[in-house]
PQR file of N, CA, C, O and H, with PARSE charges and radii, in Angstrom:
ATOM      1  N   MET A   1       2.703   0.207 -13.396 -0.4000 1.5000
ATOM      2  CA  MET A   1       3.628  -0.531 -14.268 -0.0000 2.0000
ATOM      3  C   MET A   1       3.238  -1.952 -14.430  0.5500 1.7000
ATOM      4  O   MET A   1       2.927  -2.725 -13.524 -0.5500 1.4000
ATOM      5  N   THR A   2       3.301  -2.226 -15.862 -0.4000 1.5000
ATOM      6  CA  THR A   2       2.994  -3.460 -16.265 -0.0000 2.0000
ATOM      7  C   THR A   2       4.117  -4.231 -16.623  0.5500 1.7000
ATOM      8  O   THR A   2       4.952  -3.679 -17.340 -0.5500 1.4000
ATOM      9  H   THR A   2       3.554  -1.598 -16.597  0.4000 1.0000
ATOM     10  N   ILE A   3       4.328  -5.525 -16.230 -0.4000 1.5000
ATOM     11  CA  ILE A   3       5.417  -6.297 -17.157 -0.0000 2.0000
ATOM     12  C   ILE A   3       4.767  -7.489 -17.466  0.5500 1.7000
ATOM     13  O   ILE A   3       4.032  -8.001 -16.622 -0.5500 1.4000
ATOM     14  H   ILE A   3       3.650  -5.973 -15.648  0.4000 1.0000
ATOM     15  N   HIS A   4       4.968  -8.109 -18.786 -0.4000 1.5000
ATOM     16  CA  HIS A   4       4.626  -9.427 -19.341 -0.0000 2.0000
ATOM     17  C   HIS A   4       5.733 -10.055 -19.744  0.5500 1.7000
ATOM     18  O   HIS A   4       6.474  -9.524 -20.571 -0.5500 1.4000
ATOM     19  H   HIS A   4       5.565  -7.693 -19.472  0.4000 1.0000
ATOM     20  N   ASP A   5       5.989 -11.252 -19.220 -0.4000 1.5000
ATOM     21  CA  ASP A   5       6.953 -12.093 -19.567 -0.0000 2.0000
ATOM     22  C   ASP A   5       6.356 -13.354 -20.441  0.5500 1.7000
ATOM     23  O   ASP A   5       5.749 -14.297 -19.934 -0.5500 1.4000
ATOM     24  H   ASP A   5       5.387 -11.682 -18.548  0.4000 1.0000
ATOM     25  N   ASP A   6       6.573 -13.238 -21.514 -0.4000 1.5000
ATOM     26  CA  ASP A   6       6.084 -14.091 -22.491 -0.0000 2.0000
ATOM     27  C   ASP A   6       6.674 -15.562 -22.288  0.5500 1.7000
ATOM     28  O   ASP A   6       6.067 -16.392 -22.964 -0.5500 1.4000
ATOM     29  H   ASP A   6       7.066 -12.471 -21.925  0.4000 1.0000
ATOM     30  N   GLY A   7       7.478 -15.961 -21.692 -0.4000 1.5000
ATOM     31  CA  GLY A   7       7.852 -17.372 -21.206 -0.0000 2.0000
ATOM     32  C   GLY A   7       8.982 -17.648 -22.155  0.5500 1.7000
ATOM     33  O   GLY A   7       9.401 -18.792 -21.977 -0.5500 1.4000
ATOM     34  H   GLY A   7       7.972 -15.287 -21.143  0.4000 1.0000
ATOM     35  N   ALA A   8       9.637 -16.988 -23.122 -0.4000 1.5000
ATOM     36  CA  ALA A   8      10.468 -17.478 -24.024 -0.0000 2.0000
ATOM     37  C   ALA A   8      11.922 -17.243 -23.712  0.5500 1.7000
ATOM     38  O   ALA A   8      12.834 -17.137 -24.532 -0.5500 1.4000
ATOM     39  H   ALA A   8       9.297 -16.059 -23.267  0.4000 1.0000
ATOM     40  N   GLY A   9      12.001 -17.174 -22.346 -0.4000 1.5000
ATOM     41  CA  GLY A   9      13.391 -16.668 -21.734 -0.0000 2.0000
ATOM     42  C   GLY A   9      14.103 -18.207 -21.621  0.5500 1.7000
ATOM     43  O   GLY A   9      13.445 -19.242 -21.726 -0.5500 1.4000
ATOM     44  H   GLY A   9      11.260 -17.260 -21.680  0.4000 1.0000
ATOM     45  N   ARG A  10      15.523 -18.166 -21.396 -0.4000 1.5000
ATOM     46  CA  ARG A  10      16.349 -19.296 -21.392 -0.0000 2.0000
ATOM     47  C   ARG A  10      16.406 -20.052 -19.913  0.5500 1.7000
ATOM     48  O   ARG A  10      16.360 -19.507 -18.810 -0.5500 1.4000
ATOM     49  H   ARG A  10      16.058 -17.325 -21.311  0.4000 1.0000
ATOM     50  N   ALA A  11      16.496 -21.187 -20.154 -0.4000 1.5000
ATOM     51  CA  ALA A  11      16.461 -21.744 -18.554 -0.0000 2.0000
ATOM     52  C   ALA A  11      17.496 -21.603 -18.019  0.5500 1.7000
ATOM     53  O   ALA A  11      18.474 -21.713 -18.759 -0.5500 1.4000
ATOM     54  H   ALA A  11      16.533 -21.630 -21.050  0.4000 1.0000
ATOM     55  N   ARG A  12      17.726 -21.342 -16.730 -0.4000 1.5000
ATOM     56  CA  ARG A  12      18.972 -21.189 -15.837 -0.0000 2.0000
ATOM     57  C   ARG A  12      19.088 -22.282 -15.069  0.5500 1.7000
ATOM     58  O   ARG A  12      18.048 -22.855 -14.746 -0.5500 1.4000
ATOM     59  H   ARG A  12      16.932 -21.252 -16.129  0.4000 1.0000
ATOM     60  N   PRO A  13      20.311 -22.773 -14.637 -0.5600 1.5000
ATOM     61  CA  PRO A  13      20.635 -23.673 -13.799  0.2800 2.0000
ATOM     62  C   PRO A  13      20.086 -23.094 -12.397  0.5500 1.7000
ATOM     63  O   PRO A  13      20.020 -21.894 -12.132 -0.5500 1.4000
ATOM     64  N   PRO A  14      19.650 -24.297 -11.427 -0.5600 1.5000
ATOM     65  CA  PRO A  14      19.265 -23.641  -9.967  0.2800 2.0000
ATOM     66  C   PRO A  14      20.433 -22.944  -9.352  0.5500 1.7000
ATOM     67  O   PRO A  14      21.593 -23.292  -9.575 -0.5500 1.4000
ATOM     68  N   VAL A  15      20.114 -21.990  -8.604 -0.4000 1.5000
ATOM     69  CA  VAL A  15      21.153 -21.422  -7.664 -0.0000 2.0000
ATOM     70  C   VAL A  15      21.073 -21.952  -6.370  0.5500 1.7000
ATOM     71  O   VAL A  15      20.038 -22.157  -5.736 -0.5500 1.4000
ATOM     72  H   VAL A  15      19.172 -21.708  -8.423  0.4000 1.0000
ATOM     73  N   PRO A  16      22.320 -22.177  -5.987 -0.5600 1.5000
ATOM     74  CA  PRO A  16      22.336 -22.880  -4.494  0.2800 2.0000
ATOM     75  C   PRO A  16      22.097 -21.873  -3.448  0.5500 1.7000
ATOM     76  O   PRO A  16      22.541 -20.726  -3.498 -0.5500 1.4000
ATOM     77  N   GLY A  17      21.396 -22.342  -2.523 -0.4000 1.5000
ATOM     78  CA  GLY A  17      21.217 -21.319  -1.428 -0.0000 2.0000
ATOM     79  C   GLY A  17      20.028 -20.633  -1.395  0.5500 1.7000
ATOM     80  O   GLY A  17      19.203 -21.040  -2.212 -0.5500 1.4000
ATOM     81  H   GLY A  17      21.036 -23.274  -2.482  0.4000 1.0000
ATOM     82  N   PRO A  18      19.672 -19.669  -0.663 -0.5600 1.5000
ATOM     83  CA  PRO A  18      18.259 -19.093  -0.813  0.2800 2.0000
ATOM     84  C   PRO A  18      18.081 -18.173  -2.134  0.5500 1.7000
ATOM     85  O   PRO A  18      18.977 -17.689  -2.826 -0.5500 1.4000
ATOM     86  N   SER A  19      16.699 -18.068  -2.291 -0.4000 1.5000
ATOM     87  CA  SER A  19      16.572 -17.281  -3.340 -0.0000 2.0000
ATOM     88  C   SER A  19      16.012 -15.965  -3.074  0.5500 1.7000
ATOM     89  O   SER A  19      15.898 -15.605  -1.902 -0.5500 1.4000
ATOM     90  H   SER A  19      15.972 -18.461  -1.729  0.4000 1.0000
ATOM     91  N   GLY A  20      15.643 -15.195  -4.044 -0.4000 1.5000
ATOM     92  CA  GLY A  20      14.798 -13.724  -3.657 -0.0000 2.0000
ATOM     93  C   GLY A  20      13.354 -13.803  -3.461  0.5500 1.7000
ATOM     94  O   GLY A  20      12.649 -12.877  -3.862 -0.5500 1.4000
ATOM     95  H   GLY A  20      15.736 -15.488  -4.996  0.4000 1.0000
ATOM     96  N   HIS A  21      12.770 -14.978  -2.794 -0.4000 1.5000
ATOM     97  CA  HIS A  21      11.465 -15.471  -2.674 -0.0000 2.0000
ATOM     98  C   HIS A  21      10.376 -15.111  -3.480  0.5500 1.7000
ATOM     99  O   HIS A  21       9.230 -14.946  -3.061 -0.5500 1.4000
ATOM    100  H   HIS A  21      13.342 -15.730  -2.469  0.4000 1.0000
ATOM    101  N   GLY A  22      10.810 -14.972  -4.845 -0.4000 1.5000
ATOM    102  CA  GLY A  22       9.785 -14.929  -5.759 -0.0000 2.0000
ATOM    103  C   GLY A  22       8.811 -13.937  -5.671  0.5500 1.7000
ATOM    104  O   GLY A  22       9.110 -12.792  -5.333 -0.5500 1.4000
ATOM    105  H   GLY A  22      11.741 -15.106  -5.186  0.4000 1.0000
ATOM    106  N   LEU A  23       7.297 -14.380  -6.034 -0.4000 1.5000
ATOM    107  CA  LEU A  23       6.141 -13.443  -5.917 -0.0000 2.0000
ATOM    108  C   LEU A  23       6.140 -12.969  -4.635  0.5500 1.7000
ATOM    109  O   LEU A  23       6.092 -11.769  -4.367 -0.5500 1.4000
ATOM    110  H   LEU A  23       7.054 -15.311  -6.309  0.4000 1.0000
ATOM    111  N   ILE A  24       6.202 -14.025  -3.668 -0.4000 1.5000
ATOM    112  CA  ILE A  24       5.952 -13.562  -2.197 -0.0000 2.0000
ATOM    113  C   ILE A  24       6.973 -12.421  -1.807  0.5500 1.7000
ATOM    114  O   ILE A  24       6.478 -11.561  -1.077 -0.5500 1.4000
ATOM    115  H   ILE A  24       6.242 -15.000  -3.885  0.4000 1.0000
ATOM    116  N   GLY A  25       8.143 -12.261  -2.108 -0.4000 1.5000
ATOM    117  CA  GLY A  25       9.125 -11.177  -1.884 -0.0000 2.0000
ATOM    118  C   GLY A  25       8.586  -9.983  -2.791  0.5500 1.7000
ATOM    119  O   GLY A  25       8.304  -8.896  -2.288 -0.5500 1.4000
ATOM    120  H   GLY A  25       8.545 -12.959  -2.700  0.4000 1.0000
ATOM    121  N   MET A  26       8.483 -10.194  -3.901 -0.4000 1.5000
ATOM    122  CA  MET A  26       7.951  -9.036  -4.462 -0.0000 2.0000
ATOM    123  C   MET A  26       6.799  -8.445  -3.899  0.5500 1.7000
ATOM    124  O   MET A  26       6.825  -7.216  -3.836 -0.5500 1.4000
ATOM    125  H   MET A  26       8.712 -11.077  -4.309  0.4000 1.0000
ATOM    126  N   HIS A  27       5.692  -9.080  -3.432 -0.4000 1.5000
ATOM    127  CA  HIS A  27       4.596  -8.606  -3.014 -0.0000 2.0000
ATOM    128  C   HIS A  27       4.745  -7.756  -1.784  0.5500 1.7000
ATOM    129  O   HIS A  27       4.172  -6.667  -1.746 -0.5500 1.4000
ATOM    130  H   HIS A  27       5.671 -10.079  -3.482  0.4000 1.0000
ATOM    131  N   GLU A  28       5.620  -8.262  -0.576 -0.4000 1.5000
ATOM    132  CA  GLU A  28       6.126  -7.974   0.474 -0.0000 2.0000
ATOM    133  C   GLU A  28       6.854  -6.520   0.299  0.5500 1.7000
ATOM    134  O   GLU A  28       6.594  -5.570   1.037 -0.5500 1.4000
ATOM    135  H   GLU A  28       6.085  -9.147  -0.607  0.4000 1.0000
ATOM    136  N   ARG A  29       7.694  -6.473  -0.652 -0.4000 1.5000
ATOM    137  CA  ARG A  29       8.355  -5.111  -1.167 -0.0000 2.0000
ATOM    138  C   ARG A  29       7.659  -4.031  -1.349  0.5500 1.7000
ATOM    139  O   ARG A  29       7.873  -2.981  -0.743 -0.5500 1.4000
ATOM    140  H   ARG A  29       7.905  -7.245  -1.252  0.4000 1.0000
ATOM    141  N   VAL A  30       6.472  -4.260  -2.482 -0.4000 1.5000
ATOM    142  CA  VAL A  30       5.717  -3.364  -2.914 -0.0000 2.0000
ATOM    143  C   VAL A  30       4.746  -2.847  -1.895  0.5500 1.7000
ATOM    144  O   VAL A  30       4.320  -1.692  -1.896 -0.5500 1.4000
ATOM    145  H   VAL A  30       6.298  -5.113  -2.973  0.4000 1.0000
ATOM    146  N   HIS A  31       4.359  -3.952  -0.856 -0.4000 1.5000
ATOM    147  CA  HIS A  31       3.326  -3.344   0.235 -0.0000 2.0000
ATOM    148  C   HIS A  31       3.977  -2.489   1.007  0.5500 1.7000
ATOM    149  O   HIS A  31       3.362  -1.506   1.420 -0.5500 1.4000
ATOM    150  H   HIS A  31       4.705  -4.890  -0.855  0.4000 1.0000
ATOM    151  N   LEU A  32       5.383  -2.689   1.368 -0.4000 1.5000
ATOM    152  CA  LEU A  32       6.217  -1.774   2.345 -0.0000 2.0000
ATOM    153  C   LEU A  32       6.404  -0.446   1.676  0.5500 1.7000
ATOM    154  O   LEU A  32       6.699   0.536   2.357 -0.5500 1.4000
ATOM    155  H   LEU A  32       5.882  -3.488   1.032  0.4000 1.0000
ATOM    156  N   LEU A  33       6.236  -0.359   0.287 -0.4000 1.5000
ATOM    157  CA  LEU A  33       6.205   0.874  -0.292 -0.0000 2.0000
ATOM    158  C   LEU A  33       4.806   1.756  -0.265  0.5500 1.7000
ATOM    159  O   LEU A  33       4.784   2.948  -0.573 -0.5500 1.4000
ATOM    160  H   LEU A  33       5.996  -1.157  -0.266  0.4000 1.0000
ATOM    161  N   GLY A  34       3.613   0.987   0.157 -0.4000 1.5000
ATOM    162  CA  GLY A  34       2.300   1.295  -0.069 -0.0000 2.0000
ATOM    163  C   GLY A  34       1.741   1.014  -1.114  0.5500 1.7000
ATOM    164  O   GLY A  34       0.674   1.570  -1.378 -0.5500 1.4000
ATOM    165  H   GLY A  34       3.631   0.019   0.407  0.4000 1.0000
ATOM    166  N   GLY A  35       2.300   0.088  -1.981 -0.4000 1.5000
ATOM    167  CA  GLY A  35       1.814  -0.148  -3.224 -0.0000 2.0000
ATOM    168  C   GLY A  35       0.751  -1.397  -3.361  0.5500 1.7000
ATOM    169  O   GLY A  35       0.172  -1.902  -2.399 -0.5500 1.4000
ATOM    170  H   GLY A  35       3.167  -0.363  -1.766  0.4000 1.0000
ATOM    171  N   ARG A  36       0.622  -1.743  -4.530 -0.4000 1.5000
ATOM    172  CA  ARG A  36      -0.358  -2.943  -4.659 -0.0000 2.0000
ATOM    173  C   ARG A  36       0.525  -3.869  -5.986  0.5500 1.7000
ATOM    174  O   ARG A  36       1.078  -3.415  -6.987 -0.5500 1.4000
ATOM    175  H   ARG A  36       1.092  -1.332  -5.311  0.4000 1.0000
ATOM    176  N   LEU A  37       0.415  -5.025  -5.612 -0.4000 1.5000
ATOM    177  CA  LEU A  37       0.945  -5.895  -6.904 -0.0000 2.0000
ATOM    178  C   LEU A  37       0.157  -7.264  -7.285  0.5500 1.7000
ATOM    179  O   LEU A  37      -0.041  -8.163  -6.468 -0.5500 1.4000
ATOM    180  H   LEU A  37      -0.034  -5.395  -4.799  0.4000 1.0000
ATOM    181  N   HIS A  38      -0.237  -7.292  -8.557 -0.4000 1.5000
ATOM    182  CA  HIS A  38      -1.201  -8.170  -8.774 -0.0000 2.0000
ATOM    183  C   HIS A  38      -0.549  -9.128 -10.186  0.5500 1.7000
ATOM    184  O   HIS A  38      -0.363  -8.615 -11.290 -0.5500 1.4000
ATOM    185  H   HIS A  38      -0.077  -6.562  -9.221  0.4000 1.0000
ATOM    186  N   ALA A  39      -0.274 -10.548  -9.873 -0.4000 1.5000
ATOM    187  CA  ALA A  39       0.315 -11.436 -10.665 -0.0000 2.0000
ATOM    188  C   ALA A  39      -0.284 -12.262 -11.016  0.5500 1.7000
ATOM    189  O   ALA A  39      -0.948 -12.775 -10.116 -0.5500 1.4000
ATOM    190  H   ALA A  39      -0.424 -10.964  -8.976  0.4000 1.0000
ATOM    191  N   ASP A  40      -0.448 -12.888 -12.394 -0.4000 1.5000
ATOM    192  CA  ASP A  40      -1.120 -13.788 -12.944 -0.0000 2.0000
ATOM    193  C   ASP A  40      -0.640 -14.720 -14.114  0.5500 1.7000
ATOM    194  O   ASP A  40       0.132 -14.235 -14.941 -0.5500 1.4000
ATOM    195  H   ASP A  40       0.091 -12.471 -13.126  0.4000 1.0000
ATOM    196  N   PRO A  41      -1.032 -15.982 -14.233 -0.5600 1.5000
ATOM    197  CA  PRO A  41      -0.246 -16.629 -15.384  0.2800 2.0000
ATOM    198  C   PRO A  41      -0.852 -15.981 -16.549  0.5500 1.7000
ATOM    199  O   PRO A  41      -1.978 -15.497 -16.442 -0.5500 1.4000
ATOM    200  N   THR A  42      -0.238 -15.931 -17.598 -0.4000 1.5000
ATOM    201  CA  THR A  42      -1.055 -15.914 -19.114 -0.0000 2.0000
ATOM    202  C   THR A  42      -0.704 -17.262 -19.883  0.5500 1.7000
ATOM    203  O   THR A  42       0.009 -18.139 -19.396 -0.5500 1.4000
ATOM    204  H   THR A  42       0.677 -16.324 -17.685  0.4000 1.0000
ATOM    205  N   ALA A  43      -1.339 -17.327 -21.243 -0.4000 1.5000
ATOM    206  CA  ALA A  43      -0.938 -18.341 -21.792 -0.0000 2.0000
ATOM    207  C   ALA A  43       0.261 -18.669 -22.048  0.5500 1.7000
ATOM    208  O   ALA A  43       0.444 -19.846 -22.357 -0.5500 1.4000
ATOM    209  H   ALA A  43      -1.919 -16.615 -21.638  0.4000 1.0000
ATOM    210  N   GLN A  44       1.385 -17.784 -22.002 -0.4000 1.5000
ATOM    211  CA  GLN A  44       2.746 -18.205 -22.431 -0.0000 2.0000
ATOM    212  C   GLN A  44       3.673 -17.637 -21.548  0.5500 1.7000
ATOM    213  O   GLN A  44       4.807 -17.436 -21.981 -0.5500 1.4000
ATOM    214  H   GLN A  44       1.236 -16.827 -21.751  0.4000 1.0000
ATOM    215  N   GLY A  45       3.328 -17.256 -20.059 -0.4000 1.5000
ATOM    216  CA  GLY A  45       4.243 -16.664 -19.338 -0.0000 2.0000
ATOM    217  C   GLY A  45       3.525 -15.954 -17.996  0.5500 1.7000
ATOM    218  O   GLY A  45       2.634 -16.615 -17.464 -0.5500 1.4000
ATOM    219  H   GLY A  45       2.407 -17.419 -19.707  0.4000 1.0000
ATOM    220  N   TRP A  46       3.804 -14.859 -17.512 -0.4000 1.5000
ATOM    221  CA  TRP A  46       3.165 -14.215 -16.376 -0.0000 2.0000
ATOM    222  C   TRP A  46       3.100 -12.730 -16.848  0.5500 1.7000
ATOM    223  O   TRP A  46       3.842 -12.235 -17.697 -0.5500 1.4000
ATOM    224  H   TRP A  46       4.527 -14.321 -17.945  0.4000 1.0000
ATOM    225  N   ARG A  47       1.962 -12.002 -16.076 -0.4000 1.5000
ATOM    226  CA  ARG A  47       1.996 -10.576 -16.156 -0.0000 2.0000
ATOM    227  C   ARG A  47       1.800 -10.142 -14.833  0.5500 1.7000
ATOM    228  O   ARG A  47       0.879 -10.496 -14.097 -0.5500 1.4000
ATOM    229  H   ARG A  47       1.359 -12.404 -15.387  0.4000 1.0000
ATOM    230  N   LEU A  48       2.793  -9.288 -14.541 -0.4000 1.5000
ATOM    231  CA  LEU A  48       2.913  -8.563 -13.245 -0.0000 2.0000
ATOM    232  C   LEU A  48       2.285  -6.982 -13.309  0.5500 1.7000
ATOM    233  O   LEU A  48       2.670  -6.173 -14.153 -0.5500 1.4000
ATOM    234  H   LEU A  48       3.541  -9.001 -15.139  0.4000 1.0000
ATOM    235  N   ILE A  49       1.334  -6.699 -12.360 -0.4000 1.5000
ATOM    236  CA  ILE A  49       0.988  -5.192 -12.662 -0.0000 2.0000
ATOM    237  C   ILE A  49       1.171  -4.747 -11.130  0.5500 1.7000
ATOM    238  O   ILE A  49       0.859  -5.380 -10.121 -0.5500 1.4000
ATOM    239  H   ILE A  49       1.021  -7.357 -11.675  0.4000 1.0000
ATOM    240  N   THR A  50       1.771  -3.461 -11.242 -0.4000 1.5000
ATOM    241  CA  THR A  50       2.145  -2.998  -9.876 -0.0000 2.0000
ATOM    242  C   THR A  50       1.905  -1.553 -10.004  0.5500 1.7000
ATOM    243  O   THR A  50       1.966  -0.900 -11.046 -0.5500 1.4000
ATOM    244  H   THR A  50       2.024  -2.947 -12.061  0.4000 1.0000
ATOM    245  N   GLU A  51       1.608  -1.103  -8.748 -0.4000 1.5000
ATOM    246  CA  GLU A  51       1.103   0.622  -8.590 -0.0000 2.0000
ATOM    247  C   GLU A  51       1.537   0.815  -7.049  0.5500 1.7000
ATOM    248  O   GLU A  51       1.234   0.274  -5.985 -0.5500 1.4000
ATOM    249  H   GLU A  51       1.558  -1.633  -7.902  0.4000 1.0000
ATOM    250  N   LEU A  52       2.455   1.924  -7.485 -0.4000 1.5000
ATOM    251  CA  LEU A  52       3.158   2.666  -6.339 -0.0000 2.0000
ATOM    252  C   LEU A  52       2.755   3.923  -6.394  0.5500 1.7000
ATOM    253  O   LEU A  52       2.620   4.647  -7.380 -0.5500 1.4000
ATOM    254  H   LEU A  52       2.702   2.363  -8.349  0.4000 1.0000
ATOM    255  N   PRO A  53       2.503   4.214  -4.877 -0.5600 1.5000
ATOM    256  CA  PRO A  53       2.443   5.750  -4.770  0.2800 2.0000
ATOM    257  C   PRO A  53       3.436   6.665  -5.250  0.5500 1.7000
ATOM    258  O   PRO A  53       4.600   6.265  -5.279 -0.5500 1.4000
ATOM    259  N   ALA A  54       3.124   8.017  -5.692 -0.4000 1.5000
ATOM    260  CA  ALA A  54       4.156   8.986  -5.877 -0.0000 2.0000
ATOM    261  C   ALA A  54       4.540   9.442  -4.511  0.5500 1.7000
ATOM    262  O   ALA A  54       3.695   9.527  -3.620 -0.5500 1.4000
ATOM    263  H   ALA A  54       2.179   8.342  -5.668  0.4000 1.0000
ATOM    264  N   LEU A  55       5.702   9.714  -4.339 -0.4000 1.5000
ATOM    265  CA  LEU A  55       6.402  10.400  -3.159 -0.0000 2.0000
ATOM    266  C   LEU A  55       6.127  12.028  -3.507  0.5500 1.7000
ATOM    267  O   LEU A  55       6.367  12.524  -4.608 -0.5500 1.4000
ATOM    268  H   LEU A  55       6.388   9.645  -5.063  0.4000 1.0000
ATOM    269  N   ALA A  56       5.614  12.711  -2.430 -0.4000 1.5000
ATOM    270  CA  ALA A  56       5.562  14.018  -2.455 -0.0000 2.0000
ATOM    271  C   ALA A  56       6.909  14.796  -2.738  0.5500 1.7000
ATOM    272  O   ALA A  56       6.939  15.790  -3.463 -0.5500 1.4000
ATOM    273  H   ALA A  56       5.419  12.308  -1.536  0.4000 1.0000
ATOM    274  N   SER A  57       8.029  14.263  -2.105 -0.4000 1.5000
ATOM    275  CA  SER A  57       9.526  14.612  -2.353 -0.0000 2.0000
ATOM    276  C   SER A  57      10.026  14.669  -4.000  0.5500 1.7000
ATOM    277  O   SER A  57      10.805  15.482  -4.499 -0.5500 1.4000
ATOM    278  H   SER A  57       8.005  13.456  -1.516  0.4000 1.0000
ATOM    279  N   ASP A  58       9.240  13.414  -4.741 -0.4000 1.5000
ATOM    280  CA  ASP A  58       9.710  13.398  -6.021 -0.0000 2.0000
ATOM    281  C   ASP A  58       8.890  14.256  -6.918  0.5500 1.7000
ATOM    282  O   ASP A  58       9.308  14.558  -8.036 -0.5500 1.4000
ATOM    283  H   ASP A  58       8.608  12.754  -4.335  0.4000 1.0000
ATOM    284  N   MET A  59       7.760  14.652  -6.480 -0.4000 1.5000
ATOM    285  CA  MET A  59       6.941  15.808  -7.540 -0.0000 2.0000
ATOM    286  C   MET A  59       7.523  17.203  -7.446  0.5500 1.7000
ATOM    287  O   MET A  59       7.295  18.033  -8.326 -0.5500 1.4000
ATOM    288  H   MET A  59       7.420  14.406  -5.572  0.4000 1.0000
ATOM    289  N   GLU A  60       8.314  17.486  -6.331 -0.4000 1.5000
ATOM    290  CA  GLU A  60       8.550  19.081  -6.246 -0.0000 2.0000
ATOM    291  C   GLU A  60       9.671  19.299  -7.249  0.5500 1.7000
ATOM    292  O   GLU A  60      10.534  18.482  -7.571 -0.5500 1.4000
ATOM    293  H   GLU A  60       8.500  16.812  -5.616  0.4000 1.0000
ATOM    294  N   PRO A  61       9.494  20.656  -7.726 -0.5600 1.5000
ATOM    295  CA  PRO A  61      10.487  21.296  -8.859  0.2800 2.0000
ATOM    296  C   PRO A  61      11.836  20.861  -8.340  0.5500 1.7000
ATOM    297  O   PRO A  61      11.943  20.705  -7.124 -0.5500 1.4000
ATOM    298  N   GLN A  62      12.945  20.635  -9.172 -0.4000 1.5000
ATOM    299  CA  GLN A  62      14.289  20.851  -8.766 -0.0000 2.0000
ATOM    300  C   GLN A  62      14.879  21.955  -9.353  0.5500 1.7000
ATOM    301  O   GLN A  62      14.583  22.338 -10.485 -0.5500 1.4000
ATOM    302  H   GLN A  62      12.858  20.762 -10.160  0.4000 1.0000
ATOM    303  N   PRO A  63      15.760  22.524  -8.590 -0.5600 1.5000
ATOM    304  CA  PRO A  63      16.282  23.942  -8.851  0.2800 2.0000
ATOM    305  C   PRO A  63      17.408  23.722 -10.423  0.5500 1.7000
ATOM    306  O   PRO A  63      17.993  24.693 -10.904 -0.5500 1.4000
TER
END
């Protein structure tokens, strides 16, 4: 999956307290699922590329 953020989003006020841990948190969650995450800045935002393995149970035909 590829996600491209063009940086045109509206600014949000800071949220008090702990956050979702940004790119580090996303990387950790993807890694726990056996996948890979690549994130890099673009000229106007960010690009995230994620590869996740297909689960065998998801591949079985449903009745």
